[in-house]
Every structure is written in structure tokens, then in C-alpha cells.
N, C-alpha and C positions, 0 to 999 in steps of 0.2 A: 512533653507531648511529641515534639519533633523527633526526639531520640527513639521513642517508642515506634513511631511510623517507620523510621529508617531501619530499626531492628526487624520489624515485621516484614518490610519490603525485602531486605537482604535475605531473610530466612525463607522466603518463597522459593528460591531456586535450589536450596540444599537437597531436598528429597529427590529432585529430578536432575541434578547435575548441571543445571543451567545457571549462568551468571545473570541475575536480573539487571545489572548495570549494562551489560552488553546487549541484552534484549531491548532494554529501554533506549539505549543509544542508537541501535539499528532502527528502531521504530521511529524515534524523533528525527534522526538524521536523514531518513528517507523522505520526510515531508517536503523540504525545499526542492529536492530532486523531482518529486512527484509534481509539484506546481510548475517547475521548469519544463517538465514534459508536457503538461497541459498547455503552457504558453507556446511551446514548440508545435504542438498539435494545432492550435488555433491558427498560428502563422502558416503552417502547411496547408490547412484548409483554405485560407484566404488566397494563398498563392497556387492553389490547385495542384499541390504536390502530394506524394504518398503520405498516409497517416499511420502506416504500420509501425514505423520506428518509435514515434512518440507513444503510441498505444502500448506497445510492448514494454517500453521503459516505465510508463505509469503503472502497468500491472505488476511489473517486477518490484517496484517500490512499495506497492500496496501489500505484497505478500512476503517481503524480505525478512522481517522479524519472525514470522511464523515458520519460514523455512529453516531459520536458525534453530528454533525450538524443536522442530522435527528431527533435524540431523544431530543436534548436540544433546538433546534430552535423554535421560536414562530413567527407567522405571516409570515412564509416562503412561498413565492409564489409557485404555482404548477410547474412552469418551473424550479425552483431550484431542486425540487424533481426529475423531469425528468432528469435533468442534472446530479444529484448525482447518480441516478440509472444507467445512461449511463456510468458514470465514473467507477462505481463499476463493471459493466459488462466488460468494457474495461480492467480494472485492472486484473480481473480474466482471461480474454482471453490472455492478454500480459504475465501474470505470467505463465500460462500453456504453452504458446508458448516458453517462455524462458526455462522452465523445459524440454520440449521435445528436444529443441536444445542442451542443456547441456547434456541430457541423450545420445543423438546420438553421441556427441563429446567424451564422456567418454567411451561409448561402442566401438567406433572406436579405441580409444587409447588402450583399453583392447585387442582388436583383434590384433593390431599391436605388442603388447608385446608377445602374444602367438606365 
């Protein structure tokens, strides 16, 4: 059963010229960097510093694997591009929403301390 899954997974990239291992590695590898960016963001909010750096880093992590798909893929159908663009916009929206929520929480904590 495991071998069937591996064969299926590896075959996914063949028609599009994309290596599924590279895509998965980029996707999974970006997760710790994303959370580090969120930690950096919270720290910057608490210290009343700029949040643009951590937000940009978090957004880049959220879309990095899909950027690989767009640039490396061949014969990718148009609906995949639409889906990838939708995912990118959703990732940006969700990241910004999370940032705003964390910022409000930290600001509330700071007000309570004063």
C-alpha cells in the first residue's frame, strides 16, 4: 500500500515537469520559517517596531511552493494557474488577518500592563 502511494505521488509531477519531492520539500520546509516570522512579528509589535519585514517573510513562506509550481511547471492547465493565484491571494489575506489579530492581542496586553 505504501509503495502504491509513493508511485502515485511521484507520478503526479510527470505530466507537468514538476518534481513532487521538491514541491513538498519547499512546502514543508517553509513551515518553520513561517512560524519564526510570526514570532518575530509578535516581538516587533510588543517592542513597537516595524512589522513589514516579518509580514513579508510570512507571506513569502506561504506562497513559496506555489511560485515553484508556476515557474517550473510545463503544460500546466489554466485552471491550475487560477487555483494557484487564488491560493496565493488567500494566503496573503489569511496572513494579514492573523497579523492584525495578533497585533490587537499584544496591544491589549500592553494596555493591561500599564
